[in-house]
C-alpha positions in Angstrom: 94.0 72.3 47.3 95.5 71.5 50.7 92.5 70.8 52.8 93.9 68.9 55.8 93.3 71.0 58.9 96.3 69.8 60.9 99.0 71.7 59.2 101.3 73.8 61.3 100.5 77.6 61.4 103.1 80.0 60.0 105.7 81.3 62.4 107.3 84.6 62.2 110.2 84.3 59.8 113.8 85.3 60.7 115.2 88.3 59.0 117.0 86.4 56.2 116.9 87.0 52.5 114.4 85.0 50.4 115.7 81.8 48.9 117.7 82.2 45.7 115.7 81.2 42.6 116.6 77.7 41.4 118.2 77.8 37.9 117.0 74.9 35.8 119.4 74.5 32.9 119.0 70.7 32.1 119.0 69.8 28.5 115.6 69.4 26.9 115.0 65.7 26.0 114.8 65.0 22.3 113.5 68.5 21.6 110.6 68.1 23.8 109.9 70.3 26.9 111.0 68.7 30.1 108.3 67.2 32.2 108.4 69.0 35.6 106.3 68.5 38.7 106.2 70.7 41.8 104.7 70.3 45.3 104.9 71.8 48.7 104.7 70.5 52.3 105.3 71.3 55.9 107.4 68.9 58.0 104.3 66.8 59.1 103.5 66.1 55.5 107.0 64.8 54.4 105.9 61.2 54.5 103.0 61.9 52.2 105.2 63.8 49.9 107.6 60.8 49.5 104.8 58.4 48.8 103.2 60.8 46.2 106.7 61.0 44.5 107.0 57.2 44.4 103.6 56.9 42.6 104.7 59.8 40.3 107.9 58.2 39.2 106.3 54.8 38.7 103.4 56.1 36.6 104.8 59.0 34.6 108.0 59.8 32.7 108.5 63.0 34.7 112.0 64.4 34.4 112.4 66.6 37.5 110.4 67.1 40.7 110.8 70.2 42.8 109.6 70.0 46.5 109.3 73.2 48.6 109.9 72.3 52.2 110.9 73.7 55.6 114.4 72.1 55.8 117.7 72.2 54.0 117.7 68.5 53.7 114.7 66.1 53.2 115.0 63.6 55.9 113.5 60.7 53.9 115.0 58.9 51.0 114.5 60.5 47.7 116.1 60.0 44.3 118.5 62.8 42.8 115.7 63.6 40.3 114.0 65.3 43.2 115.3 68.7 44.2 114.2 70.1 47.7 114.2 73.8 48.4 113.9 75.3 51.9 111.3 78.2 51.9 110.8 78.4 55.7 112.3 81.9 55.7 110.3 83.1 52.7 109.4 86.7 52.5 106.5 86.7 50.0 103.9 86.4 52.8 104.7 88.2 55.9 103.2 87.1 59.3 100.7 89.9 59.4 99.2 89.2 55.9 95.4 88.6 55.6 95.9 84.8 55.2 99.0 84.2 57.3 97.4 83.3 60.6 94.6 80.9 59.6 94.3 77.2 59.9 96.0 76.9 56.5 99.8 76.5 56.2 101.8 79.2 54.7 103.0 76.4 52.3 99.6 76.6 50.6 100.2 80.3 50.0 103.5 79.5 48.5 101.9 77.7 45.6 101.2 81.2 44.1 105.0 82.1 44.3 106.5 79.1 42.4 106.7 81.1 39.3 109.2 83.3 41.1 111.2 80.6 42.7 111.6 78.6 39.5 112.1 81.5 37.0 113.6 79.2 34.2 110.6 76.8 34.3 108.1 77.4 31.5 105.4 74.9 32.4 104.9 72.5 35.3 102.4 70.1 36.9 101.6 71.2 40.5 100.4 68.3 42.6 99.1 68.5 46.3 100.8 66.3 48.8 97.6 64.3 49.2 97.5 63.0 45.7 98.5 59.5 44.4 99.1 58.7 40.7 97.5 55.4 39.9 97.6 55.3 36.1 100.0 56.8 33.5 99.8 60.6 33.3 102.8 61.1 31.0 100.6 62.7 28.4 99.1 65.3 30.7 102.3 67.5 30.3 101.6 67.7 26.5 98.1 69.2 27.1 97.6 72.2 24.8 96.5 74.9 27.2 95.2 76.9 24.2 96.1 80.3 25.8 94.8 79.4 29.2 96.9 80.1 32.3 96.3 76.7 33.7 94.3 73.4 33.3 92.4 71.6 36.1 89.2 70.0 37.1 86.1 71.8 38.4 85.4 71.8 42.1 81.8 70.8 42.9 82.4 71.4 46.6 82.5 75.2 46.2 79.0 76.3 45.5 78.5 78.9 42.7 75.5 80.5 41.2 74.7 79.0 37.7 75.6 82.4 36.0 79.1 82.4 37.5 82.2 80.9 35.8 83.2 77.4 36.8 85.4 77.1 40.0 88.4 74.8 39.6 90.1 72.7 42.1 93.9 73.4 42.7 95.0 70.0 43.9 96.2 69.1 40.4 97.2 72.1 38.2 99.1 72.1 34.9 100.4 75.7 34.7 101.8 77.9 32.0 104.5 79.7 34.2 105.6 81.9 31.3 102.1 83.2 30.6 101.5 83.8 34.3 104.7 85.8 34.6 104.2 87.7 31.4 100.8 88.9 32.6 101.8 89.6 36.2 99.2 87.2 37.5 101.6 85.8 40.2 102.2 89.4 41.5 98.4 90.0 41.6 97.8 86.8 43.5 100.5 87.4 46.0 99.4 91.0 46.7 95.8 89.9 47.0 96.6 87.1 49.5 98.4 89.6 51.7 95.5 92.1 51.7 92.3 90.1 51.3 91.1 87.1 53.4 90.3 84.1 51.1 88.6 80.9 52.4 90.5 78.7 50.1 93.7 80.9 49.6 95.7 79.7 46.6 92.7 78.1 45.0 90.6 81.1 45.4 93.1 83.5 43.8 94.0 81.1 41.0 90.3 81.1 40.1 89.8 84.8 40.7 92.6 86.1 38.5 92.4 83.4 35.9 88.7 83.5 35.2 87.8 82.4 31.8 91.3 81.2 31.1 91.4 77.9 32.8 91.2 74.8 30.6 89.0 71.9 32.0 90.5 68.5 31.9 88.9 65.1 32.6 87.9 64.2 36.1 90.3 61.2 36.0 93.2 63.6 36.5 91.9 64.7 39.8 89.3 62.3 41.3 88.0 63.3 44.7 85.0 63.8 46.8 84.7 67.4 45.6 85.5 66.9 41.9 83.7 63.7 41.2 84.4 59.9 40.8 85.3 57.9 37.8 85.8 54.3 36.9 89.3 55.0 35.5 91.2 57.4 37.8 94.7 58.6 36.9 95.2 60.7 40.0 93.3 60.1 43.3 93.0 63.3 45.4 92.4 62.4 49.1 90.8 65.7 49.9 90.0 66.3 53.6 91.2 63.0 54.9 94.5 61.3 55.6 95.4 58.9 52.9 96.3 56.1 55.3 93.2 56.4 57.3 90.6 56.2 54.6 87.6 58.1 55.6 85.8 59.5 52.5 88.3 57.7 50.4 88.2 54.4 52.2 87.8 52.5 48.9 90.8 54.2 47.4 93.1 53.8 50.4 94.9 50.8 48.8 96.5 53.0 46.2 98.3 54.9 48.9 99.3 51.7 50.9 100.6 50.1 47.6 102.9 53.1 46.9 104.1 53.4 50.5 105.0 49.8 50.6 106.9 49.8 47.3 110.7 50.1 47.9 112.6 52.7 45.9 114.5 50.0 44.1 111.2 48.6 42.8 110.1 52.0 41.8 113.3 52.4 39.7 112.8 49.1 38.1 109.2 49.8 37.1 110.2 53.3 35.8 113.0 51.7 33.6 110.7 49.1 32.3 107.8 51.4 31.4 109.8 54.6 30.3 113.4 53.4 29.7 114.5 56.1 32.2 116.8 55.9 35.1 116.0 56.8 38.6 119.1 57.8 40.6 118.9 56.5 44.1 121.2 57.5 46.8 124.0 54.9 47.7 
């Protein structure tokens, strides 16, 4: 869940058509589904997106990363395994929608429309920009969702009555895109966000329309101040604070600083050593 309060507000889009869906026709590796990760971010978050991607490539055998951003070109160095897609002129969420003029960025709303922008993707790991991968998460993509729409970690920061279903944090989400599409869950979430104010926007509707069909995964895959702490984190989620400034996550700040200081050449070397997979860096 994107909880930073400094994100830019949504500006009125120009009258341009929605971005064309990105066709993903890369060959599946050795008969196994490709490992795909997605994230979103406004311009002020590009630096954190780059650092998150470094940690992702160093500690997983992810095949492809899609970043939904506000520009045609990403201004920071990224490998070719990262595809950036400009959604600044998106039309899913008009400027007069119920959640379009809040302190949240429209990019958080876009997380519910990714199934439409990536129509050929069957399953993907959605990561918030304020996450850092600190241990191998390659096996996470192989999680059996058992008929659930998505998998995540319960959020203890949103108080619920004991008789109510668990409420899950949306900072790390392994989602079955096909099942979401087949049952029209994405359409329902988009329509709801345009009509009904939701305090935690994408996280609220993901819980609202998927109640009872969210698989719980260990807290180590989304350690934060609202999900809980663990001695062996795999993904640290810096909820509500800037990673480089510490705050609530002061004792975890070193993970961010380590990834930021690691050159892409070293990331590529580590990736090859651990997973035997190339990382194509720009010349």
